[in-house]
C-alpha positions in Angstrom: -91.1 -143.2 139.3 -88.1 -145.4 138.7 -87.0 -146.4 135.2 -84.5 -149.2 134.6 -82.7 -149.0 131.2 -80.3 -151.2 129.4 -78.2 -150.2 126.4 -77.7 -146.6 127.5 -74.3 -146.2 126.0 -75.5 -147.1 122.4 -76.5 -144.4 119.9 -80.2 -144.7 120.8 -79.4 -144.9 124.5 -77.3 -141.8 124.6 -80.2 -140.0 122.8 -82.6 -141.2 125.4 -80.4 -139.8 128.2 -80.2 -136.5 126.4 -84.0 -136.4 126.2 -84.5 -137.3 129.8 -82.8 -134.0 130.7 -86.2 -132.5 130.2 -88.3 -135.2 132.0 -88.5 -134.2 135.7 -91.3 -136.8 136.3 -88.7 -139.6 136.2 -87.3 -139.6 139.8 -84.7 -142.4 139.5 -82.9 -143.9 136.5 -81.2 -147.2 137.0 -78.6 -147.9 134.2 -77.0 -151.2 133.4 -73.2 -150.7 132.8 -71.0 -153.1 130.9 -68.5 -150.6 129.6 -67.1 -148.4 132.4 -65.1 -146.1 130.0 -68.1 -145.3 127.9 -70.4 -144.9 130.9 -67.9 -142.5 132.5 -67.9 -140.4 129.4 -71.7 -140.4 129.3 -72.1 -139.4 133.0 -69.6 -136.6 132.6 -71.9 -135.1 129.9 -75.0 -135.4 132.2 -73.6 -134.2 135.5 -76.9 -132.7 136.7 -78.7 -136.0 136.1 -76.2 -137.8 138.2 -78.2 -137.5 141.4 -81.0 -139.5 139.7 -78.8 -142.2 138.3 -78.0 -145.5 140.0 -75.4 -147.7 138.2 -75.7 -151.4 138.1 -72.6 -153.1 136.9 -72.6 -156.1 134.6 -73.9 -157.0 131.2 -77.1 -158.9 130.3 -76.4 -161.5 132.9 -78.8 -162.9 135.6 -77.2 -161.2 138.7 -77.0 -157.8 137.0 -80.5 -158.1 135.6 -82.0 -159.0 138.9 -80.4 -156.0 140.6 -81.4 -153.7 137.8 -85.1 -154.7 137.7 -85.5 -154.6 141.5 -87.7 -151.7 142.5 -88.2 -150.5 138.9 -91.6 -149.3 137.7 -90.7 -149.7 134.1 -87.9 -151.4 132.2 -86.6 -150.2 128.8 -84.5 -152.8 127.1 -82.3 -151.3 124.4 -79.3 -153.6 125.0 -78.3 -155.2 121.6 -75.3 -156.4 119.7 -76.0 -155.0 116.3 -74.3 -155.2 112.8 -71.5 -155.1 112.1 -70.5 -156.3 115.5 -73.1 -159.1 115.4 -71.5 -160.3 112.1 -68.0 -160.5 113.6 -69.1 -161.7 117.1 -72.3 -163.7 116.6 -71.8 -165.4 120.0 -72.1 -161.9 121.7 -75.3 -161.3 119.7 -76.8 -164.5 121.0 -75.7 -163.8 124.6 -77.1 -160.2 124.6 -80.0 -160.1 122.1 -81.5 -163.5 122.8 -80.3 -165.0 126.1 -80.0 -161.7 127.9 -83.5 -160.6 126.8 -84.9 -163.9 127.9 -83.3 -163.6 131.3 -84.7 -160.1 131.6 -88.2 -161.4 130.8 -87.9 -164.2 133.3 -86.8 -161.8 136.0 -89.8 -159.5 135.4 -92.2 -162.5 135.3 -90.9 -163.6 138.7 -92.1 -160.3 140.3 -95.7 -160.9 141.3 -96.4 -157.7 143.1 -95.7 -154.3 141.5 -94.4 -156.0 138.4 -92.6 -153.5 136.2 -93.8 -152.8 132.6 -91.4 -153.7 129.8 -90.6 -151.7 126.7 -88.4 -153.7 124.4 -86.6 -152.3 121.4 -86.6 -154.7 118.4 -85.7 -154.0 114.8 -87.0 -153.7 111.2 -84.5 -156.4 110.4 -87.0 -159.0 111.6 -88.9 -158.5 108.4 -85.9 -159.3 106.2 -85.4 -158.2 102.7 -88.3 -156.1 101.4 -86.9 -154.7 98.1 -88.9 -155.6 95.0 -92.7 -155.9 95.1 -93.3 -155.4 98.8 -91.3 -152.4 100.0 -94.1 -151.3 102.4 -94.2 -153.0 105.8 -96.5 -153.1 108.7 -96.7 -155.0 112.0 -98.3 -158.3 111.2 -96.2 -159.0 108.1 -94.3 -162.3 108.0 -90.9 -162.3 109.8 -88.4 -163.6 107.2 -85.0 -162.8 108.7 -82.3 -162.6 106.0 -80.0 -165.7 105.7 -76.9 -165.4 108.0 -78.3 -162.4 109.8 -77.7 -163.5 113.4 -79.0 -160.1 114.6 -82.4 -160.5 113.1 -82.7 -164.1 114.2 -81.9 -163.3 117.8 -84.4 -160.4 117.7 -87.1 -162.6 116.3 -86.6 -165.1 119.1 -86.5 -162.5 121.9 -89.7 -160.9 120.5 -91.5 -164.2 120.6 -90.4 -164.8 124.2 -91.8 -161.4 125.2 -95.1 -161.8 123.3 -95.7 -165.2 124.9 -94.5 -164.1 128.4 -96.4 -163.6 131.7 -95.5 -159.9 131.8 -98.7 -158.0 132.4 -97.6 -154.8 130.5 -95.2 -154.9 127.6 -94.6 -153.2 124.3 -92.3 -154.2 121.4 -91.0 -151.4 119.3 -89.3 -152.3 116.0 -86.7 -149.7 115.3 -86.4 -148.4 111.7 -83.1 -147.6 110.0 -81.5 -145.0 112.3 -79.3 -142.1 111.5 -76.8 -141.5 114.3 -73.8 -139.3 114.8 -71.2 -142.0 114.1 -72.8 -143.2 110.9 -70.6 -141.7 108.3 -67.4 -142.6 110.1 -68.8 -146.1 110.7 -69.4 -146.5 107.0 -65.7 -146.3 106.3 -64.6 -148.6 109.1 -66.5 -151.8 108.1 -67.9 -153.1 104.8 -71.3 -153.6 106.3 -72.5 -150.8 104.0 -71.9 -153.2 101.1 -74.7 -155.4 102.5 -77.2 -152.5 101.8 -78.8 -153.0 98.4 -79.2 -149.9 96.2 -83.0 -150.5 96.1 -83.4 -151.2 99.8 -86.5 -149.3 101.0 -85.2 -147.4 104.1 -87.4 -145.3 106.3 -85.2 -143.3 108.6 -85.5 -142.0 112.1 -82.7 -140.1 113.8 -81.2 -141.2 117.1 -82.5 -137.9 118.5 -86.1 -138.7 117.6 -85.9 -142.3 118.8 -84.5 -140.9 122.1 -87.4 -138.4 122.3 -89.9 -141.3 121.8 -88.5 -143.3 124.7 -88.4 -140.2 127.0 -92.0 -139.4 126.2 -93.1 -142.9 126.9 -91.4 -142.7 130.3 -92.8 -139.2 131.0 -96.3 -140.4 130.2 -95.9 -143.6 132.2 -94.8 -141.5 135.2 -98.0 -139.4 134.9 -100.2 -142.4 134.2 -101.1 -141.1 130.8 -99.8 -143.8 128.4 -102.7 -144.7 126.1 -104.1 -148.2 127.0 -103.8 -149.2 123.3 -100.0 -149.0 123.6 -99.7 -152.0 125.9 -99.3 -155.6 124.8 -98.7 -154.7 121.2 -95.9 -154.4 118.7 -95.2 -151.1 116.8 -92.9 -149.9 114.1 -90.8 -146.8 115.0 -91.7 -145.0 111.9 -90.1 -141.9 110.3 -92.9 -141.0 107.9 -93.1 -140.3 104.2 -90.5 -137.5 104.3 -87.9 -139.9 105.6 -88.3 -142.6 103.0 -85.3 -143.2 100.7 -83.6 -146.0 98.7 -80.3 -147.3 99.9 -78.6 -145.6 96.9 -80.1 -142.3 97.8 -78.9 -142.4 101.3 -75.3 -143.3 100.3 -75.3 -140.5 97.7 -76.5 -137.9 100.3 -73.9 -138.9 102.8 -71.1 -139.0 100.2 -72.1 -135.6 99.0 -70.4 -134.2 102.2 -67.1 -135.5 101.0 -67.7 -134.4 97.4 -68.7 -137.6 95.7 -71.3 -140.3 95.1 -71.7 -144.0 95.0 -70.6 -144.1 91.4 -67.5 -142.3 92.3 -66.5 -144.5 95.2 -68.0 -147.9 94.6 -68.0 -150.4 91.7 -71.2 -152.3 90.8 -70.1 -155.6 92.4 -69.1 -154.1 95.7 -72.7 -154.1 97.0 -75.2 -157.0 97.5 -78.4 -157.1 95.3 -80.6 -158.8 97.9 -80.7 -160.2 101.5 -80.6 -156.9 103.4 -83.5 -155.5 105.3 -85.6 -152.4 105.5 -89.1 -151.1 104.7 -91.3 -148.1 104.3 -93.9 -148.3 107.1 -97.7 -148.3 106.7 -98.4 -147.9 110.4 -97.8 -144.6 112.0 -99.8 -145.1 115.3 -96.7 -144.8 117.5 -96.0 -141.3 116.3 -99.7 -140.4 116.6 -99.5 -141.4 120.3 -96.1 -139.8 121.2 -95.4 -137.2 118.5 -91.6 -137.9 118.4 -90.7 -137.3 114.7 -89.1 -133.9 114.2 -86.1 -134.5 111.9 -85.6 -135.6 108.3 -82.5 -137.1 106.7 -81.7 -133.7 105.3 -81.7 -132.2 108.8 -79.4 -135.0 109.9 -76.8 -134.6 107.1 -76.8 -130.8 107.5 -76.0 -131.3 111.2 -73.2 -133.8 110.4 -71.7 -131.3 108.0 -71.7 -128.6 110.7 -70.3 -130.9 113.3 -67.5 -132.3 111.2 -66.1 -129.6 108.9 -63.1 -131.8 108.2 -65.3 -134.0 106.1 -65.8 -131.1 103.7 -62.0 -130.9 103.2 -62.2 -134.3 101.4 -63.9 -132.5 98.5 -60.5 -131.3 97.4 -59.0 -134.8 97.4 -59.1 -136.7 94.1 -62.0 -139.1 94.1 -59.8 -142.0 93.1 -57.7 -141.6 96.2 -60.8 -141.5 98.4 -62.1 -144.7 96.8 -58.7 -146.4 97.2 -58.0 -145.4 100.8 -61.5 -145.3 102.3 -63.6 -147.8 100.4 -61.5 -150.2 98.3 -59.4 -151.2 101.3 -62.6 -152.5 103.0 -62.9 -155.2 100.3 -60.2 -157.2 102.1 -62.4 -157.4 105.2 -64.2 -160.8 105.7 -67.6 -159.0 106.0 -67.4 -157.7 102.4 -69.2 -159.4 99.5 -66.0 -159.1 97.3 -64.1 -161.0 100.0 -66.7 -163.8 100.0 -66.5 -164.1 96.2 -62.7 -164.1 96.3 -62.5 -166.7 99.0 -65.3 -169.0 97.5 -67.8 -168.4 100.2 -70.6 -169.6 97.9 -73.1 -169.7 100.7 -73.0 -165.9 101.2 -72.5 -165.1 97.5 -75.7 -167.0 96.7 -77.6 -165.5 99.6 -76.7 -162.0 98.7 -76.6 -162.2 94.9 -78.7 -165.2 94.0 -75.8 -166.9 92.2 -72.1 -166.6 91.5 -73.0 -165.9 87.9 -75.0 -162.9 89.0 -72.0 -161.6 91.0 -69.6 -162.1 88.1 -71.9 -160.2 85.7 -71.8 -157.3 88.1 -68.0 -157.6 88.4 -67.7 -157.2 84.7 -70.3 -154.4 84.5 -69.9 -150.6 84.3 -72.3 -148.2 86.0 -74.1 -147.5 82.7 -74.9 -151.2 82.5 -76.6 -151.2 85.9 -80.3 -150.2 86.6 -80.3 -147.9 89.7 -83.4 -146.8 91.6 -84.6 -143.3 90.8 -85.0 -141.3 94.0 -87.5 -139.1 92.2 -90.0 -142.0 92.0 -90.2 -143.3 95.5 -93.7 -144.6 95.8 -96.2 -142.6 97.8 -98.9 -145.3 97.8 -100.1 -146.7 101.0 -99.6 -150.3 100.0 -97.6 -152.7 97.9 -98.2 -153.6 94.2 -99.7 -156.9 95.4 -100.9 -157.1 99.0 -99.1 -159.4 101.4 -101.0 -162.7 101.8 -102.1 -162.9 105.4 -104.7 -165.6 105.1 -107.4 -163.4 106.5 -108.8 -159.9 106.2 -106.0 -157.9 107.9 -108.3 -154.9 108.3 -110.8 -156.8 110.3 -111.0 -155.6 113.9 -109.8 -158.0 116.6 -113.2 -158.2 118.1 -114.6 -159.6 114.9 -112.0 -162.3 114.3 -113.4 -165.8 114.4 -112.2 -169.4 114.7 -112.5 -169.6 110.9 -110.1 -166.7 110.5 -107.5 -168.3 112.6 -107.9 -171.7 110.9 -107.4 -169.9 107.5 -104.2 -168.2 108.7 -102.8 -171.6 109.8 -103.8 -173.2 106.5 -102.2 -170.3 104.6 -98.9 -171.2 106.4 -99.4 -174.9 105.4 -100.3 -175.7 109.0 -103.3 -176.2 111.3 -104.9 -174.6 114.4 -105.3 -177.3 117.1 -107.2 -175.2 119.7 -110.6 -173.6 119.9 -110.7 -169.8 119.8 -113.1 -167.9 122.1 -112.2 -164.4 120.9 -109.4 -163.8 123.4 -106.4 -162.6 121.4 -104.0 -163.3 124.3 -105.1 -166.8 125.2 -102.4 -169.4 124.4 -103.3 -171.6 121.5 -101.8 -174.7 120.0 -100.8 -174.7 116.3 -99.2 -177.2 114.0 -96.6 -176.2 111.4 -96.3 -177.6 107.9 -93.5 -179.7 109.2 -95.8 -181.3 111.7 -94.3 -179.6 114.7 -96.5 -178.1 117.4 -96.0 -174.8 119.1 -98.0 -172.5 121.4 -98.7 -168.9 120.6 -101.4 -166.4 121.1 -103.6 -165.2 118.3 -102.1 -161.8 118.6 -98.6 -163.2 118.2 -99.5 -165.0 115.0 -102.0 -162.7 113.3 -100.9 -159.2 114.5 -97.2 -159.6 115.1 -96.3 -161.9 112.2 -94.7 -164.8 114.1 -95.1 -168.3 112.8 -92.8 -171.0 114.1 -90.2 -172.4 111.7 -86.6 -173.8 112.1 -85.1 -170.4 112.6 -86.7 -170.1 116.0 -84.6 -173.1 117.2 -81.4 -173.0 115.1 -79.6 -170.8 112.6 -81.3 -172.4 109.7 -83.0 -170.4 106.9 -84.9 -172.8 104.7 -87.6 -170.5 103.4 -87.1 -171.8 99.8 -88.5 -175.1 101.0 -91.1 -173.7 103.4 -92.5 -171.4 100.7 -93.6 -174.4 98.6 -96.6 -174.7 101.0 -96.5 -171.4 103.0 -98.5 -168.8 101.0 -97.8 -166.1 103.6 -94.0 -166.5 103.4 -94.1 -167.0 99.6 -96.0 -163.7 99.0 -92.9 -161.8 100.1 -90.0 -164.2 99.7 -90.4 -164.6 96.0 -89.9 -160.9 95.4 -86.1 -161.6 95.4 -85.9 -165.4 95.3 -86.7 -167.8 92.4 -89.1 -170.6 93.2 -86.6 -173.1 91.9 -83.6 -172.0 94.1 -84.3 -174.6 96.8 -81.4 -173.8 99.1 -81.1 -174.2 102.8 -78.7 -171.8 104.5 -77.2 -172.7 107.9 -74.7 -171.6 110.5 -72.9 -174.4 112.4 -71.9 -174.3 116.0 -68.9 -172.2 115.1 -71.0 -169.8 113.1 -69.5 -170.9 109.8 -71.8 -170.5 106.8 -73.1 -173.4 104.8 -75.5 -173.8 101.9 -77.1 -177.0 100.6 -79.2 -177.6 97.5 -82.2 -179.7 98.4 -85.1 -181.3 96.7 -87.7 -179.1 98.2 -90.7 -181.1 97.0 -89.3 -184.3 98.5 -88.5 -182.7 101.8 -92.0 -181.3 102.3 
């Protein structure tokens, strides 16, 4: 069996190659190489796998993709430009995450005989901000990418292309928050960590466990034992109840290694209060099938402590010095909320804090004035305080869904179903959005994967404030962290400069 893999030099990719050491059923591994130095280092680590490996040079471009896919039985697409790189180089994110993925899909579609299967790695970021009343997430929830998050937007678009493709066997796996070996050092090299809200619901998996998942999928594919229910569906890569934390809790556990906490190293206004992403997952079917979860965040931090004893030496350094030289210096980076406020980037200040006034209140606050999440009271319920509004009975089996159900979903979005439904969840249907635009999508794509066409699918335009005036599905989640009178539209122009405009939402509907 031949597996073709992209993104192998990333944190998840490296873990996949580690796990493939124990999968003799995979005879050949074709790897896409865009960074020769990193690939050389990786191959040096896996010398005895080298006989199985074929290198295909090039990034996510048509010639390289064509050569990679040729002769493959299954393709695993992990290639992605992720934050913070996607924040600094949004063009690269579009080229890899969106255009590259679309080229990959087209190439697989063009193969009529012995067409390879596709496993595509997506992200929890497609759900957008889920702090507040709906911290629990499941596949089928609305996809409300956070304003200015190019990463989530490109992932939403590439997902849609796959779900609506002519590939006969595919699966989309939405990666949770992932703990990887470079996480602590990465946190002190870019202010991305200041985008993480203290109350962000994060369900962690480790890079190791994610690698085991992919290796087990490949192993079972090679032995023709992948469950049929795996194919042509989306899944969340869950970590389970033991791996659920708030953003604040994760920071504190990591900073414990260097002898401090968030309150020692941050100030209240350093970190955003909304517009991140994350969620605690309700669906654990993927782990039921492949039994990949073995590690908890505590296991991870213990391993980091053992691997990097130098971190512990920081416990003897005054906390004020650590804050000054590791954390405060990041505030001058253009990816930091403090930088946005100082340079009057009102678009991002409003997106991440709700208003400049909210930011300035935090700037003047002390920690005792701030309400922080209590890690001792992480919910253990199986649902949200108020259920997400889907427009139909989400627990209804696919075989029992009717034309009326689909019409109700369209109406809940403020739109309309324009096709008849014969019970086939994968038959293309025509829909009309609340803006009067038509789009084609399968019933599975809309009802079970959460996709509903809106301007974000075509441009970097987040106008959920306006859409939610008529879209009950979007509104049921969006208003957890947005007021119904905000009425902003957030956009990125051709140069990826951020803009915000106050609109008359009622007039524009």
